[in-house]
Phi, psi and omega in degrees: 000131178252140181231157172227142177250125176247113176264126186252129176153121178299330180298332176290318180293330180277355180076017182283333174224158181264139183278073178285340180298319181297320178299312181298311183295321178299317180294317181292319179294320178300321180292342178265002181083017181256125182271125175270113182265332183220145168235127183239141172241127182227144181283181182278072183220123187302310185292319179292326178291318177295324177294321177297323177294319179298316180293316183294323182294338179273352184225005181221146175276330182230131178238123177251127178248134178235136177094165177078029181249009185284191187271351188271168185292340179269005173271093196246005190300308181292325177299315182293318181293319178296319179295318179300322181273353186060041178248160178265164174251144178219161179282124173279121189298318181296318179294321180294321176300321180293318179298312181297320180295323179303311182287323180296316183295335181262002180066028181253155176274127179277123176283155186299327184293344178291344176297335180300332182290344179261008181287139176230155183271136179307129177085357181262177177254115176296139178251108183302146179249104185278346183241005179207199184249331186282120179285144176268182180214147170230128186205144177251142182207119177051046174085356178248141182253129185245134175239124181250121186234153177290164182279316182299126181305326181293341174262320184295315186297308179295327178293320178295314184291321186269333187239306187289316181298312176301323179297317178297317181295324183279323189252341188239317188259031186296330182261003184268141171288138179290153177260134176245140184224157169229146179250121178256127187251133183234146175220159179081007179214141180278166182299315183294320179294320178291321177302320180294320179294331183257011190305315183292324178292320180291318181296322184268003187294141171228286175211116010287163177256159182234133177221135180255139177226126182258138168233171181298115175085002179204161178228136176252133173248115177263125174247134188222151176210151172265134182205158181285337181214159180295322181296320177296318180294318184295329177300314181290315184293320180294323178296315179291322177302317180299318181293322179290317182297327179298336182279348180192060183298334180283352181248336184276113185257348181199155173245034172213164187277078178228152176285160183297330179295330176294318179296319179298312181300316181295317180300314184287320180296321180297331183251008179058033174276149179240159188216147171219165185217143172242115186241134173253277188292337180278345171057031177104003181295325179295312178297320180297317180299314183290316183284353174284350182265125175302137181095355183292340180298336181282345184233335183262111184281328180157173180220157177238122174269095184260074188286325181255160177298325180302316180286327176299319179288312190287316186262329183251358174062040176280129180302137180302326182295338176279334189265319187221151180125165184299323183259006182285137175294337178094166182298325179266087183200161177295323181298317181287323177300318179295314181296319179300314181296316180294314187288321179294327176294318181288320179300320183263353183057047179261165178284327180231145175231135179246153174212153174211132178212136183182189181246106181272344178096180013277348181250173178294158172221134183055031182060026179250147190284155174300134179099350175281119184222141174242134176239141181235150181220114181249137177230136182306124176081004181229165182290138179283139178249144178230138179236134177265127182244145173236096189260147178253157175122183177278183185303312182297317182294317180298316179297318180291318180294324176296318178299312181296320180296320179294318179296322178297315180296324177296316179301316178301316181294321180295317178299316179296318180292325179294323183277343183291000000 
C-alpha cells in the first residue's frame, strides 16, 4: 500500500508553524505496513488543493489530508475533496450537537460559520473529534481511500489513533499482515557510529527490518516484522534485538520507546536511591528532564542552579580558592565539577549528586572556549567521577547535549551499582 500526506495551510508554506503532523503520520503509517511515497504541502487555495488531490489519486492508494477543517472561509479541505469527487457536503448531526454544546456550556453565541466544522462528505464516514470541534472524514473514491484530519496535533493524533486507524484496518488493510515493531534506545553514541556497528545487519536485512532515527543525545533503532501473530513476531524481533544489543551493550538503555530519564527514575525509585543536582551552564535542564517523569518525587530531592560564583560559594559551599584567584582552576574546571557534585549530595543528603559547569556561549568565559563542559557524578561511599566534554553547536544545543551526556553517565553508574 502506498500513501501520500497532504498538509493544508498557507501558514505551513510561510514557515509560521512546523509540519509535525507529517512526521507523526509517516511513522504511524510505516508501523502499519503502509509506505509513504510523497508528502505535499498546499496553501489555502481551492484550485491548488484540487490539483494536489488529482496528483495524489494517481500515485497513492491512501491519501491523508491534515488541516483546513476550521470555521473560516479559507478552511477549504472538505470543500475541495467533495468538489473533486462531485459529492455534496451535509451537516453531521452528532458533530453539530458537539459544536452547539461547546458554545452553550460557555455561555457564548455561536456564529453561523461554526456550522462548517460539522460538515461531512456524502457517502463518507464521519470521524468524531474528541478533543476539538471539527469532524474528520474517511471515504473511498475510485480506488483511492481518503482520510481527512484536523490540523492541530492535539486533535489529529487522537482522531487518527481512535478513528482513522481502525477505519483503515477494517476497510483497507484487511488482507495485509500486521507489522510489529520494537524500539531500541541508545545514548552516549552518535547515529553514524551506531550505524557502523550495525552495518552488516543493516546491509543483510530482509525481514525483520532495521531503521535508525537520531534525536539530540540519543538514537532510536526500530526493528519491525510482518507476522500473523504477536508471538510469532516477538520470536524474530527478540532474536534481532539480542544481536543488536551485543554490538553496544554499554549504550543501549531500553528496548521500548522511553527517554533515558524515565529509565533513571524507575531504576532509582525501585531501589529507594535519591539524587540531587548542582547546575551552572544548563540552568536547570537536568532537573527539568528528571521532574518531567511521573514518580520522580520519590528519588529527586532537589537541585541548585548555581549560575554565579557567589551562589556556588553561598549555597553549595564551593571554596573561593577554587573559583577565583591567580592560581584558581576557575568555575569551568574538573575541580569545581567534582566539588559541586560532592557538596550538593552532602547538602541534600542524597545518595547521588550531579553537577555540570561549562561555557555554553556565545562567547568565551574565563578565557575558556565555547563548548568546554565538565560534568560530575558523586555517589555515597564511592569515588567521584568527572568527565570533560568538548561540545559543538549553539548555546541551546550545548546546554542540551551537556544534559544528555550527564544523564547517560548517571545511567551507566546506576547500572553498575545495581549489578555490584
